[in-house]
N, C-alpha and C positions, 0 to 999 in steps of 0.2 A: 384573591391573590395572596392574602395573608395566610389563608389555610394551606395553600400550595407551598408557600415558603416554610411553614411549620412542618409539613410532611417531608420536604426535602431535608430539613435539619434532622428530623427523627430518623430518616432513612440513612443519612450519612453517619449518624451516631451509632446506628445499629451495625453498620459495616465495621466500624472501628472496634477494637478489642483491647483489653488490658492484659499484658503479660506480667504475671506476678511469680517471681522465682525466689528461692533461697540462694544464698551464696554458693552452696555446694551443688545446686541444680543448674547454675548458669553454664558450666562447660558442656554438659550433655545437651542442653537446649541449643547452644551455638553449634555443636558438632552436627546436629540434625537439621538445622535450618539455615546455616550460613551459605549464601549462594556462591561465594568465591570458593569455598571448600568443595561444594558440589561440582563446580567446574574443574577444580584441581583433580578430583577423583576420576574424571574422564580421561586423564592422562594415562591411567592404568589400562583402560580399554585400548587407547592408542598403542601403547607398548605391547599389549597382548596381540593386537592385530599385526604389528611388525614381526612378532615372534611366529605367528601363524604363517606368514609368507616367507620367512627366512629359511635358508638351507635347502632350497628346492632346485632340482635340475631345471635347466632351460627347456622350454617347450621344443619338441622335435620339429624339424623342418621338412616340408614336402615340396619337392621341385617337379614341375611339369615342363616339358620341352617339346616343341613341334617345329619342324622345318620342312619347307617345300621348295623343290627346284622350280624356279620360275620359268624355265624353258622346256622342261620335260616333266612327265608325270611321276617324278621320283619324290619320295617324302620320307621323313623319319620322325618317330615318336619316342620320347624318353620319359621315364619316371624315376625320381630319386628320393630317398628317405635318409635324413641326416639327424643324428642325435649327438649333442655335445656333452662331454664328460670332463670334470675337473681332473687335472693331474695331481693336485695337492689336496689337503684337507680343508678346502675353502668352505664347503657346505657345512661341515661340522663347526668350523670357526664362526660362520655367520650365525648359526643357531646359538652358539655360546654367547656371542655378543648380544643378540636380542634377548636371550634369557637373563643376562646380567642387567640389561637396560630395563627389563620388566621389574626385576627385583629392586632396582634403584628407583623406579617410578613409584612403587608401593612404599618404599621407605621415605621418599619425598612427601608423599601424601601424609604419612604418619608425622613427619616433621611439621607439615602445615597444620595438622591437628594440634600438635604440641604448642606451636606459636599462637594459634587461635585461642586455645585454652588459657594460655598465659595472658593474652590481651584482654579477654573478657573477664577473667578473674581480677586483673588489675583494675579495670574500670569499675567492676562491682565493689571492690574493696574501697576505692575512692568514693563511690556513691554512698556507701554505708558510713564512711568517715565524715562526709559532708553532712549527712543527715544527723549524725551524732553532734556535730558542731552546731547545727541549727537548733537541735533540742536544747543544747547548753545555752545558746543565746536566748532562746525563747523562755527558758526558765529564769534566766537572769533578767530578761525584759519584764517578766511578770513580777519578780521581786522588786525591780526598780520602780515599776508603776505603783506597787503597794507602798514602797518607801516614799515616793513622791506624794501620795495621798496623805500619808502620815505626817510628813514634814509640812505640807500645806496647812494641815489642821494646827500644827504647832506654831506656824507663822501667824495664822489667824488669831491664835490665843496669846501671841506675844512670847512664846517659849523658845522660838528660834528665829533666826534672821532670814531675810529674803534671799540672801546669798546661798543658803542651804537648799532652798527650793530650786534656785537656778542650777545648782550643781547636779541635783538629781534629775532635773529635766534634760540637762545636757547629756548625762549618762544614758537616759532613755533614748534620746535621739541617736546617739552613737551606736547603741545596740540595734536600733531599727535599721541603720545604714549597713551594719555588718550582716544582718539577716538578708538584706537585699543582695549584698555581694555573694553570700553563700547560695542564694537562689540562682545567681548567674552561673556559678560553678556547677550547680546541679543541672542547669539547662545544657551546659557544655558537655557534661558527662552523659546526659541523655542522648546527645548527638553522637557520641562515641559508641554507646551501647546498642543503639538501634541497628546499624549495619552489621555489627558483630553478631548479634542475635538473629539477624535476618528478619527484623520487625519493620513493618511499614511505618512511614512518617506519621500516619494518622493514628497509629496504635500507641497506647501508653505502656510504660515499662516501670515496674516497681520491684525493687530488691528487698525482700522481707528479712526480718531478723536484725541482728546486730553483730558487731565484731566480737568474736570470742576472745577470752583471755589467752595469753600465750601458753602453748603446750610444751611438751618435751622437745628439747633441742636435739636434732639428729646428730649422730656421731660423725667423726671424720672419715675420710677415705672413700667418699662417693666417686664413682668413675663415670657414670652416665653411659654405660654400655647399651642401654635401651633407647638412646636418643635416635630419632629418625635420621637426622642429618649425618650422624656418624655412620649409621648403616648405609645410607645413600652414598656416602663418600667411598665406603669399602666396595659396594657394588659397582660404582662408577669406575673405580680403579680396576676392578676385575674386567669390566667391559673394555677399558682402555688397553689392558694387557692383551685381551683376546683380539682387539682391533689391530694392535701392532702385529700379532701373528697373522691375522687375516691379510694385512697389507703386504707382508712378505710372501704369503701364499698367492696373492693376486699378481705377483711378478709373472707367473705363468698363466696365460689365459687357457680357457677350456679347449680341448681337442675335439674334433668332430669325426664321427665314424658313421658310415651309412652304406646303403645298398643302392645300386642303380640297375634299371632294366630299360632296354631300348629296343625298338624294332625299326627296320629299314626296308623300304621298297625301292629297289634299284633295277635298272635295265641292264641286262647282260646279253648284248648282241652276239650271235644271232639267236640265242636261246629264249629271248623275251625277258620278262620281269621276274626278279627273284626276291623272296622275302627272307630277311635275316633277323634273328633275335639275339640280343647280347645281355648277359648278366654280369654285374661287376661289383666291386667293393671300393669305397671311397674313404680316404683318410685325410683330415686337415689338421696340421700341427702348426700353431702360431709360434714364431721364434722371437724371444725377447732381445732383439737387437737394438732398437731405438728407444723403447720405453720399458725401463726396468722397475718402474713404480718407486723410484728412490725418494721422491718428494713426499708421497703418502706414507712411506715407511718412516721417514724422519719425523713427520708430523705426529703420527700415532705413538711413536716411541717417546717423544717429548711429552705428549698428553698423558701417557702412563706414568712417567716420572713426576709430572705435576700433580696427578691424582694422589700419588703416594705421599708427597709433601703435604697436601691438604689433609690427609688422614693424620699425619704427625702433628700438624697445627691444631686440629680439633682435639686430638688426644691430650694435648697440653692445656688447651683453653677450658675444656669442660670441667676438669677437677678444680681449676682455679675459680671458675664461676660458682661452682657449688660451694667451695670452701668460703669464698667471700660472702655469699648469702647466708651460710650457716653461722659464720662469725657475727654477722650483723644481727641475726636472730638471737644469738646468745646475749649480745650486749643490750638489745632492746628488751629482752625478757627481764634482765636485771633492772633496767630503767623503769619499766612499768611496775614491777614489784616494789621498787623503792618509792615511787610516787604514790601508789595505792596504800602502802603500809605506813609511810612516814609523812611525806610532804603534804598530801591532800588532807588527811585528818588534822594535821597541825594547823594548816591554813584555815580550815573550817572552824577550828577551836578559837583561833585568834580573832577571826571575823565575828564570831558569836560574842566573844568577850567585849570587843570594841562596840558592837551594837548595843549590848547591855549597858556599857559605860556611857554611850552617847545618850541613851534614854534617861540616864540620871544627870546628864549635863556635865559629866566629867571628861568627855572626849569630844573633840570637834568632829564634824561630819566628814571632813576631808580624810581623817584617819580611817573612818569606816569605809569610805569609798575606795581608799587605797588598798585596804585589806580585801575588800570584795574583788577589786581588779586583780590582785595577786592570786586569789583563789580561782578566778575565772581563767587566768592565764595558765595556771597549773593544770586545770581541767582540760584546757585546750591542748596543752603539751602532752597530756596523757593520751588524748584521742589521737594526736599526731604520732606519738610513739607506737600506739597500738596499730594505727594504720601502716606505719613503716614496717612493723613486725610482720604483718600479713603480706605486705608487698615483698618483703624479703623471703617469706615462705613461698610466694608464687614464683620468684626467681629461682629459689632452690629446687622446687618441683620441676620447673622447666629445664633447669640445668641437668638434672639427673634423668630427665625423660620420663617422669612419672605419668602414667596414663590415668584417665578418669572415665567413669561410667557414662554412657550416653543416656542415662535416665534423666528424669526431671519432668515436671508438669507445669503447665501454664494455666493460670486461673483467669476467669473472666473478671 
């Protein structure tokens, strides 16, 4: 029984796989494997199918008629062929509406790709930031444990008080708790990344690398003309305009034109039965007396006006989003540079000086711990600032509609 259990464990572990990606590889992997995006892409096929069936004539009608005199051997047989034709440009307008809807569906899928790219990059940046914070805590925990061992020896030799040992032990426990909290954040981010990447719950996910230093800040004036939602809004507006024209054209229903042929067998006394054949032309013209399609015309006209307003709103909000993200990137770039060039080196220098002074008995341990806490806090703020810079970069790229390659590899 134990061997069977081990085999099951080994089999299940063989099925599971680890997906290891760099930050720049996560968008491409998500675009290839995300199931919701795969479902959204099928909307293009739906729209293509509607375009294929749009703008076609109605099928012709074939009428057959037979009548029999119930008291005499007289009968009649008739055949009719009817084809309906539009009086207006309805077929062309139907085709134009479907063509615009297909373009809107393609743009909507591009917008879904843009949003998915932003979501997965955001989660990956947060993942790397949490890992950097964990590494900081781990380094600090290692230093704290070494400090605890050192102070314990000094307490044993009478060179330090028991309070110093208690302070370092408290700091060690606090860092251990913070590591557990970061592990909780890591688990939550893993729960976000798996569905975005299309990874099963049994598979592991690892984002390799680290957050890069801030790069060049982009210039002003981004318009976001490549964004899928803006293109979709424009195509939707075009479809709405064509739909308004179609509604006006549908005021007149199709006319019907056809041919008829009939044969009759009648008794013509006293000459006997006679056979007559008739050929004719048939025309059917519906008149717009009671239904002039006013409701549909009003609806489509309002929809076209609304679509134009949505374009105007997007045209205003997109540059504002891009500029807000760009300004945040610029401010965070200065903040990270200031911390790396000034604050952090100074904090490390002060901590080292106080540690040396404590070794000679000139400075109490509380000052050393306070300096170490300040340095750790500055290091944490640097990671947070770097994380916020990359998140602002993600928002900027999403605002301008920047596309990413679908490349990327997964490692076992």
